[in-house]
C-alpha positions as CSV (number, residue, x, y, z in Angstrom):
1,M,0.0,0.0,0.1
2,R,2.9,2.4,0.9
3,A,4.4,1.8,-2.6
4,L,1.0,2.4,-4.3
5,R,0.7,5.8,-2.3
6,I,4.1,6.9,-3.4
7,L,3.3,6.0,-6.9
8,L,0.1,8.0,-6.8
9,I,1.8,11.0,-5.4
10,I,4.5,10.9,-8.0
11,A,1.7,10.6,-10.7
12,V,-0.2,13.7,-9.1
13,V,3.1,15.8,-9.0
14,L,4.2,14.8,-12.4
15,G,0.5,15.6,-13.8
16,G,0.6,19.0,-12.0
17,L,4.1,19.7,-13.6
18,F,2.6,18.8,-16.9
19,A,-0.3,21.0,-16.5
20,I,1.9,23.9,-15.3
21,G,4.3,23.4,-18.3
22,D,1.3,23.2,-20.7
23,R,-0.1,26.3,-19.4
24,L,3.2,28.2,-19.7
25,A,3.6,27.1,-23.4
26,V,0.0,28.3,-24.0
27,S,1.0,31.7,-22.5
28,A,4.0,31.9,-24.6
29,A,2.1,30.8,-27.9
30,E,-0.5,33.3,-27.2
31,S,1.9,36.2,-26.9
32,E,3.7,35.0,-30.0
33,A,0.5,34.9,-31.9
34,A,-0.5,38.2,-30.8
35,E,2.7,39.9,-32.2
36,R,2.3,38.1,-35.5
37,I,-1.4,39.0,-35.9
38,Q,-0.5,42.7,-35.1
39,A,2.1,42.7,-37.7
40,N,0.0,40.9,-40.3
41,Q,-3.0,43.4,-39.7
42,G,-0.9,46.5,-39.2
43,L,-2.5,47.1,-35.8
44,S,-1.3,49.7,-33.4
45,G,-2.0,47.9,-30.4
46,S,-1.5,44.1,-29.5
47,P,-4.7,42.0,-29.9
48,D,-6.0,39.6,-27.3
49,V,-5.4,36.0,-28.1
50,S,-6.8,33.0,-26.2
51,I,-6.0,29.5,-27.3
52,K,-8.6,26.9,-26.0
53,G,-8.3,23.2,-25.2
54,F,-6.1,21.1,-23.1
55,P,-3.6,19.7,-23.5
56,F,-2.0,22.4,-25.8
57,L,1.2,20.6,-26.4
58,T,-0.5,17.7,-28.1
59,Q,-2.5,20.0,-30.3
60,V,0.9,21.6,-31.3
61,L,2.4,18.3,-32.2
62,D,-0.8,17.6,-34.3
63,K,-0.4,21.0,-35.9
64,E,-4.0,21.9,-35.3
65,L,-5.6,23.9,-32.6
66,D,-9.2,23.3,-31.6
67,Q,-10.2,27.0,-30.9
68,V,-8.6,30.2,-31.0
69,D,-10.4,33.5,-29.8
70,V,-9.1,36.8,-31.0
71,A,-10.2,40.4,-30.1
72,M,-8.6,43.2,-32.0
73,T,-9.1,47.1,-31.8
74,G,-7.8,49.5,-34.5
75,V,-8.4,47.5,-37.4
76,E,-8.5,49.6,-40.6
77,A,-10.9,48.6,-43.3
78,T,-11.5,50.3,-46.6
79,A,-15.1,51.4,-47.6
80,G,-15.6,52.9,-50.9
81,G,-12.0,53.4,-51.2
82,R,-11.8,55.5,-48.0
83,K,-10.2,54.2,-44.6
84,V,-12.6,53.2,-41.9
85,R,-11.6,52.3,-38.5
86,V,-13.2,49.4,-37.0
87,G,-13.9,49.9,-33.4
88,E,-13.5,46.2,-32.4
89,L,-13.3,43.2,-34.2
90,S,-13.7,39.7,-32.2
91,A,-13.5,36.3,-33.8
92,E,-14.0,32.7,-32.7
93,L,-11.8,30.4,-35.0
94,R,-12.1,26.8,-35.2
95,D,-9.7,24.1,-36.2
96,V,-6.8,26.4,-36.8
97,R,-4.1,24.7,-38.9
98,L,-0.4,25.4,-38.2
99,E,1.5,25.4,-41.5
100,N,5.0,26.3,-43.1
101,N,7.0,25.2,-39.9
102,Y,4.3,26.9,-37.5
103,S,4.9,30.4,-39.5
104,R,1.3,30.2,-40.9
105,A,-2.0,29.9,-39.2
106,V,-5.1,29.2,-41.1
107,A,-8.6,28.6,-39.4
108,A,-11.0,26.2,-41.2
109,T,-14.1,28.3,-40.1
110,A,-14.8,31.6,-38.1
111,T,-17.4,33.5,-36.6
112,G,-17.3,37.1,-35.1
113,T,-18.5,40.5,-34.8
114,A,-17.1,43.9,-35.9
115,R,-18.4,47.3,-34.7
116,I,-18.2,50.5,-37.0
117,A,-19.0,53.9,-35.7
118,Y,-21.6,56.0,-37.6
119,E,-18.9,58.5,-37.8
120,E,-16.6,56.3,-39.7
121,L,-19.4,55.0,-42.2
122,Q,-20.2,58.8,-42.7
123,K,-16.6,59.2,-44.0
124,A,-17.2,56.6,-46.6
125,S,-20.6,57.8,-47.8
126,E,-19.0,60.3,-50.4
127,N,-22.0,62.3,-49.8
128,D,-22.5,65.5,-47.6
129,V,-24.7,63.7,-45.1
130,T,-24.9,63.1,-41.5
131,L,-25.5,59.5,-40.0
132,A,-26.8,58.7,-36.6
133,Y,-28.9,56.0,-34.9
134,G,-32.6,56.4,-35.7
135,G,-34.1,53.7,-33.4
136,E,-35.5,50.4,-34.1
137,G,-32.7,49.1,-35.9
138,K,-32.6,52.1,-38.3
139,I,-29.9,54.7,-39.4
140,K,-31.0,58.2,-39.5
141,V,-29.6,60.0,-42.6
142,T,-29.8,63.6,-43.0
143,G,-28.7,65.5,-46.1
144,S,-29.6,68.7,-48.2
145,V,-30.4,69.2,-51.7
146,E,-31.1,72.4,-53.8
147,V,-34.5,72.6,-55.7
148,L,-35.1,75.8,-57.7
149,G,-32.5,77.8,-55.8
150,R,-33.9,76.6,-52.5
151,K,-32.0,74.5,-49.9
152,I,-34.0,71.7,-48.6
153,T,-32.9,69.6,-45.8
154,R,-34.3,66.0,-45.0
155,S,-33.8,63.3,-42.4
156,V,-34.8,59.7,-43.6
157,L,-34.9,56.4,-41.6
158,S,-32.8,54.0,-43.6
159,T,-32.3,50.1,-43.6
160,V,-28.8,48.9,-43.6
161,S,-28.1,45.5,-45.2
162,V,-25.2,43.3,-46.4
163,V,-24.9,42.5,-50.3
164,D,-22.5,39.9,-51.8
165,G,-20.7,39.3,-48.6
166,D,-18.6,42.5,-48.9
167,T,-20.9,45.6,-49.4
168,L,-22.8,47.6,-46.9
169,R,-26.0,48.8,-48.4
170,V,-27.9,52.0,-47.0
171,R,-31.5,52.6,-48.3
172,A,-34.0,55.1,-47.1
173,D,-37.3,53.4,-46.2
174,E,-39.3,56.5,-47.6
175,V,-38.6,60.2,-48.4
176,P,-41.1,63.0,-47.5
177,G,-41.6,64.9,-50.5
178,N,-44.2,67.6,-49.4
179,G,-45.4,67.5,-53.1
180,I,-42.2,68.8,-54.6
181,P,-41.8,67.1,-58.0
182,G,-38.5,65.1,-58.1
183,I,-37.6,65.6,-54.4
184,E,-37.4,61.9,-53.6
185,E,-35.1,61.3,-56.3
186,L,-32.7,64.0,-55.4
187,V,-32.7,63.2,-51.7
188,R,-32.1,59.5,-52.5
189,K,-29.1,60.5,-54.4
190,R,-27.7,61.9,-51.2
191,T,-28.9,59.3,-48.6
192,D,-28.8,56.1,-50.5
193,F,-25.3,54.5,-51.0
194,D,-23.5,51.0,-51.3
195,R,-20.0,50.7,-49.9
196,Q,-17.7,47.8,-50.5
197,V,-15.7,47.1,-47.3
198,S,-12.3,45.4,-47.5
199,G,-9.3,45.1,-45.0
200,F,-10.6,42.2,-42.6
201,P,-8.4,39.1,-42.2
202,A,-8.3,37.1,-45.5
203,G,-11.3,34.7,-45.6
204,L,-13.6,37.0,-43.4
205,K,-16.9,38.0,-45.0
206,L,-19.7,40.2,-43.8
207,Q,-22.8,38.2,-43.0
208,K,-25.2,40.4,-41.4
209,V,-25.4,44.1,-40.1
210,E,-27.7,45.7,-37.5
211,A,-27.9,49.3,-36.6
212,T,-27.4,49.8,-32.8
213,P,-27.2,52.9,-30.5
214,D,-23.3,52.4,-30.6
215,G,-23.0,52.0,-34.4
216,L,-23.1,49.2,-36.7
217,A,-22.9,45.7,-35.4
218,V,-21.5,43.6,-38.2
219,T,-21.5,39.7,-38.1
220,V,-18.6,38.3,-39.9
221,G,-17.8,34.7,-40.8
222,G,-15.9,32.5,-43.2
223,Q,-13.7,29.7,-44.1
224,N,-9.9,29.3,-44.5
225,I,-9.2,32.6,-42.6
226,V,-5.4,33.5,-42.5
227,L,-4.5,34.7,-39.2
228,T,-0.6,34.9,-39.8
229,G,1.8,34.1,-42.5
């Protein structure tokens, strides 16, 4: 019995040491991954990286990680040829393959969210308009047009949607015309627009968008997302 107890104690100690070593290896890998993602995406700050699953070392030997969660701020996307800063981009990446002698990481699938402030989307509108939250999932778009020498300003509630996985579309639900001929067409030229968005990690596509008080909440997802390399 004494020998059995000693063996059990040794097993517990060795198991504890393995667990500690495994967690230390995870911490080092997360720091390294954060540095590489920062360089790959041109971020001003280091992203938060969390590698899930235990044990980590066996995943590394198999060159595939079960799940990696990443949260980035300061991502610069491009909308309509203009720079748009994404407030925060967080993603859950599954089945991350480690390739090219561990220098490249590619996720089989990913889902996440990105937040774009109305001020940033306004920069990309290319029209002299103001964007704000309009309530009930709508955007309030305000713009001015000139009709017969008279400046007319209108605010419309607009629906925002995703088109073709890479484009944000803003369309006014209706335009009050007050009986002025042609006013709706003129206002829509100001308030309605499509903007193609690029600059997210390769493989991520826009899936859904919702207008919220804090800006646009964009759902992203995709396959074969390149994290590093």
